[in-house]
N, C-alpha and C positions, 0 to 999 in steps of 0.2 A: 258110732253109727247106730247103736241101739236107741239112743234118744231121738235121732232123726227118724227112725222107724216109727216111734210113738207119735211124732208129729204127722207123718204121712197117714198113720192109722186114724188119727182124729179127723184129718181132712177127708179121708175116704168114708168114714162113718157119717160125717156131715153131708157129703155128696149124696150118699144113698138115701139119707132121710129127706133131704131137699127134693131129690128126684121122686121119691115115693109120695111125699105130701104134695108136690107140684103136679102130679098126675091124678090127684084126687084120691089117693090111697087105694086105687083100683088095680094096680099092677104090682104084685109082690116081687116081680123080677127087678123092679127099680131098686130093691134093697140089696142087690148083689154087691155094690161097692161097700155097703155097710158090713156084710159078712167078710169080705176080703179085709176090710179095715180091722174088724174084730180079730181075725186070725193074725194079722201083722201086729196088733196090739198085744195079744197074748204072747206070741213068740218074741216080740220085742222086749216085753217085760222080763221074760225068762233069759234074754240075752244080756240083761244088765247084771253081770256077775263078775267077780274077780277071777273066777276059774276060766282060763283061756280056752280050754277045750269046749266047755259048755257054751261060752260066748260065740265061738266059731260055729258050732253046730247050729245054734238057733238063728244066727245071722244067715247061714247058708240055707236054712229052711225058709227064712223070710225072703231072700232074693229069689228062691225057686217059686214061692207063691206069687211074688211080683211078676216074674217072667211069664209064668203060666197065665196069670190074670191078664197081662198085657197082650199076649198072643191070642187068647180067647176073645178079648174085647176087640182086637183088630179084626178078627174073623167076623164078629158081629157087625162091625162098622161096614165092612165090605159087603156083607149080606144085605144090610139095610139099603145101601146105595144101589145094589143090583136090583133088589125088589122095587125100589122107588123108580128106577129107570124102566123096569118092565111095566109098571103101572102107567107111566107116562107114554110108553110105546102103545099100550092097549088103548089109551084114551085117543091118541093120534090115529090109530088104526080104525077106531070106531067113528072117526070123522068129527070128533069134538075138538074144540080149540084146546090147546095145552093149558090155557089159563082156567079151563073149567075144573081142573083137578085142584082140590085144596087140601092142605095138610093140617091135621088137627094140632092143637097146641101140645097134646100129649106126645105126638110124634116128634115135635121140635124139642121138647124137654128130654125125651128119651135119647134122641140123637146127640144132643149137647152133653148129656150125662155120660154117654158112651165115649165121646171124644175126650171129655175131661178125665174120665177114668183111665183111658189109654195114655193120655199125656202124663198124668200123675205117676202111673206105674212105670212108664218109660223113664221119667226123671229119676224115680226111686231106684230102678235097676241100674241105671248109669252111675248114680252116686255110690251104690253098693260095690259095683265092679271097680270103680276108681279107688274106693276105700280098701278093697281086697288087694289090689295091685300095690297101693302105697304101703300096706302092712307087710306084704311080701318083700318089697324092696328095702324096707327099713330093718328087716331081719327080725320082726316081732313074731313071725310065724314059725 
């Protein structure tokens, strides 16, 4: 599972860099997936060990990072949707057509990045949990 962690780390680093560069390098928060990917990469590298206790410790740290990252990103997605809906409601209340509001390309890139981050972390956490369950059932723990 440590090697799978390294694959997800590379994907998250790439996602962060694409999001940051895609928004014109103006929003450093677009690099959040990169920082999560770096953490997973560091602890994933440390998990590649013949020592079972060390491997388990670092994989549990990784799945915790993944779960916290997923939940935080989910909160941000909901917040973005609520703020967007409030903006639309204000436009309607002002008597303007709802088509009058336009979303910047940066908003679309940021939202897509959040959804992609949440999806990748969700898949990662599920794979980790399945791996932990399989290890326990096989008696390797």
